[in-house]
C-alpha positions as CSV (number, residue, x, y, z in Angstrom):
1,M,46.9,-59.6,-1.7
2,H,45.6,-59.4,-5.2
3,M,42.0,-60.3,-6.2
4,S,43.5,-62.7,-8.8
5,S,45.2,-64.7,-5.9
6,I,41.9,-65.0,-4.1
7,F,40.1,-66.1,-7.3
8,K,42.8,-68.7,-8.0
9,E,42.7,-70.0,-4.4
10,Y,38.9,-70.6,-4.6
11,G,38.9,-71.8,-8.2
12,I,37.1,-68.8,-9.7
13,P,38.0,-68.4,-13.4
14,I,39.3,-64.8,-14.0
15,D,38.1,-64.9,-17.6
16,K,34.5,-65.5,-16.5
17,T,34.6,-62.8,-13.8
18,K,33.7,-59.1,-13.9
19,L,34.6,-56.6,-11.2
20,V,32.2,-53.7,-10.7
21,R,33.1,-50.6,-8.7
22,H,30.2,-48.3,-7.9
23,N,31.3,-44.7,-7.1
24,L,29.5,-43.3,-4.1
25,I,30.3,-39.8,-5.2
26,N,27.5,-40.2,-7.7
27,E,24.4,-39.2,-5.8
28,D,22.2,-41.7,-7.6
29,I,24.5,-44.6,-6.7
30,S,24.7,-43.3,-3.1
31,R,20.9,-43.2,-2.9
32,I,20.6,-46.7,-4.5
33,N,23.1,-48.1,-2.0
34,W,21.3,-46.4,1.0
35,F,18.2,-48.2,0.1
36,G,20.0,-51.5,-0.4
37,M,19.2,-51.7,-4.1
38,I,22.6,-52.2,-5.7
39,E,21.8,-55.7,-7.0
40,C,18.6,-54.4,-8.6
41,Y,20.5,-51.5,-10.1
42,Q,23.1,-54.0,-11.6
43,A,20.2,-56.0,-13.0
44,T,19.2,-53.0,-15.1
45,Q,22.6,-52.7,-16.9
46,G,22.7,-52.9,-20.6
47,K,22.0,-56.3,-22.2
48,N,25.7,-57.0,-23.0
49,F,27.2,-55.6,-19.9
50,F,27.4,-58.9,-18.0
51,D,27.6,-61.2,-21.0
52,K,30.1,-64.0,-20.8
53,C,30.3,-63.5,-17.0
54,K,29.7,-66.3,-14.6
55,Y,30.7,-64.3,-11.5
56,I,30.2,-60.6,-10.6
57,H,32.1,-59.1,-7.7
58,S,30.7,-55.7,-6.6
59,F,32.5,-53.0,-4.7
60,L,31.6,-49.5,-3.4
61,S,34.2,-46.8,-3.5
62,T,35.4,-45.6,-0.1
63,N,37.8,-43.0,-1.4
64,S,39.8,-42.4,-4.6
65,T,41.9,-45.5,-4.3
66,E,40.0,-48.0,-2.1
67,S,36.9,-50.0,-2.4
68,L,34.7,-52.1,-0.1
69,F,33.7,-55.6,-1.3
70,I,29.9,-55.9,-1.0
71,G,29.2,-59.1,-2.8
């Protein structure tokens, strides 16, 4: 199933949605995740990074082609 199908089923507008995939190979991201601080980390992104977004869907990489939805 594609994410776009899930969004459509729940009435989430794709044009107002951003998907963010955090790579756990990055030691800083791995440490941030370990301490449960991904949401805080995302809040520190550049001013325009999440502009025009109503929804943010966050993922953690599990390997080179797969990700785990975290919120």
